[in-house]
N, C-alpha and C positions, 0 to 999 in steps of 0.2 A: 857852575858848581852843581846845581840840581840835576842837570842833564847827565853829568858824569857819575855822581854818587848813586843814582838810581838805575844805572845800566843793568839790564837783566843778568848778565854774566857775574855780577857782584852779589846777587841775592843769596848765593850759597855761603858768602863770607860775612855778611853783616846786614843788619836792619838799621834804618836811619831814624833818629829821633827828629821830631819836627824842629825846624829852624827857620830863621828869617834872614834878612840881608845884613845881619850884624857882623861880628868878627870871628865867630867860631861856630862849629857844629859838633854834634856827638853822634857816634854810631855804636850800636851794640854788636859786638863781635860774636860770631857763631864758631865756637871751637876753642882755641887757646885762651888762656886768661889774658886780660887786658895788660897786666904788667909783663907777662912773658912776651906778648906781642910788642909792647913798647920797647923793651930791651932789644928784641930781634930787629925791629925797624931801625933802631939807632945803630946797632953794631954792623948789620949787614947792608943796610940801604942808606944810612946817613940821614934818616928822617926822624925828627923828634915830634912826639905827640905826648899828651898827658893821659895817664890811665886813671879811670874813676871806677872804684869798686872792682868787682870780679870780671865784668864783661864790657864796660864802656870805655871808649877813648874819645878824647876831644881833639879836633883838628882845627887849628887857627888858620883861617883862610884870608884874613885881612892883609897879610903880607905876601900872598902868592901872586905871581904874575899869571895871567890867563893861560899862557903856554905851559905852565907847570902843573895845572890842575889834573889833566889826564894822566901824566906820568905818576903823580902822587897816588891817585887811587889805583892805578895799575900795580904800583909797588906795594901798596897796602894789601891788595888782593893776593899778590904773589907771596907776601910774608905770611898771611893767614894760611895759604896752601902749604908753604914750607913747613909750618909748625904742625900741620895735620899729618904729615908723613911720618 
């Protein structure tokens, strides 16, 4: 999870809040509002996250298979970029 979320190409889309090996993590989105992004992820990518405040989203990773981690963050990055256009 850490290797993927901190990839350099994602730095333009979010900052990562500190997290441990628990069940979820939060990221601060750079650009669209968290709620706008949440809706876009659900409608276009079929991914559900929780929006917190104006810029934070929570990603539950306790239920993710390892193979799903990279596609999740790739889709999250793509969704942020979609909404910047």
